[in-house]
C-alpha positions in Angstrom: -4.5 -25.8 2.7 -1.7 -24.2 0.9 1.1 -22.0 1.9 -0.4 -19.4 -0.5 -3.7 -19.4 1.3 -2.3 -19.2 5.0 0.0 -15.8 3.7 -3.3 -14.6 2.4 -4.8 -15.1 5.5 -1.9 -14.0 7.9 -1.5 -10.8 5.7 -5.6 -10.0 6.4 -5.1 -11.0 9.8 -2.1 -8.6 10.0 -3.9 -5.9 8.0 -7.2 -6.1 10.4 -4.9 -5.4 13.8 -3.2 -2.4 12.2 -6.4 -1.0 11.4 -7.9 -1.5 14.8 -4.9 -0.1 16.4 -4.9 2.9 15.4 -8.7 4.0 16.6 -7.0 1.9 19.8 -4.5 3.7 20.6 -5.4 7.1 19.6 -8.8 6.7 21.7 -10.7 9.2 19.6 -7.7 11.9 19.1 -6.7 13.5 16.0 -3.4 12.6 14.9 -1.0 15.1 15.2 -0.3 17.3 11.8 2.6 16.1 10.6 1.7 12.4 10.8 -1.7 13.0 9.0 0.5 14.6 6.2 2.8 11.6 6.2 -0.3 9.3 6.0 -2.0 11.1 3.4 1.3 10.9 1.5 1.4 7.0 1.4 -1.4 6.0 -0.6 -0.3 7.7 -3.8 3.3 6.6 -3.1 2.3 3.0 -2.9 0.0 3.4 -5.7 3.0 4.6 -8.1 5.4 2.3 -6.6 2.8 -0.7 -7.7 2.4 0.8 -11.1 5.7 0.8 -11.8 6.5 -2.7 -10.8 3.5 -3.6 -12.5 4.9 -2.0 -15.5 8.4 -2.3 -15.7 9.8 -5.3 -13.8 7.4 -7.9 -15.2 10.4 -10.6 -15.2 12.7 -9.3 -12.7 14.1 -7.1 -15.2 13.4 -3.7 -17.1 10.6 -4.9 -19.5 9.5 -2.1 -21.9 6.8 -3.2 -23.9 3.0 -1.9 -24.7 2.1 -1.1 -20.8 5.2 1.7 -20.8 3.4 3.0 -23.8 -0.4 3.1 -22.1 1.4 4.4 -18.9 3.2 7.2 -20.8 0.2 8.3 -22.8 -2.0 8.3 -19.5 1.1 10.8 -18.1 0.8 12.9 -21.0 -3.3 12.8 -20.5 -2.4 13.7 -16.9 -0.2 16.7 -17.4 -3.1 18.0 -20.3 -5.3 18.6 -17.3 -7.6 15.4 -18.1 -9.7 13.9 -15.8 -8.6 10.8 -14.2 -10.8 8.3 -15.8 -9.8 9.9 -19.5 -6.5 8.9 -18.2 -7.3 5.5 -17.5 -9.4 5.3 -21.0 -6.5 6.9 -22.9 -3.9 4.3 -21.2 -6.4 1.4 -22.2 -7.0 2.7 -25.8 -3.0 2.8 -26.2 -2.0 -0.2 -24.6 -4.9 -2.5 -26.5 -3.9 -0.6 -29.9 0.0 -0.9 -29.5 -1.2 -4.6 -28.9 -3.3 -5.1 -31.4 -0.5 -3.3 -34.0 2.1 -5.4 -32.5 
C-alpha cells in the first residue's frame, strides 16, 4: 500500500476519533455559548480558505486565471443577494466562457 493511502487512512481515523471525542467528553451537556459560536465560524472560514487556495494558489504562486473570474462573478452575485445556487451557476458559466474564449 502506498504512503498516500496510509495518509488517507490515518486522516480518516483521526477524523473519527475527533468527531467521537465531543460526545464522549461532553456527556450530553450543551457546548458553552462561546465555543458554539467559534465552531459555527469554522466551516465558513475553512471553505473560504479552500476556495482561495484552489483558485489562486495552484502552483505555489499567485495565479490569476479563469477561476478568478468565476469567483469574482460569484462574489458579485452574492453581493446582489442572489441565492447560493445561482451564484454557483454564474461562477461556472463565467469560468467556462472565459476558458472557451481564452
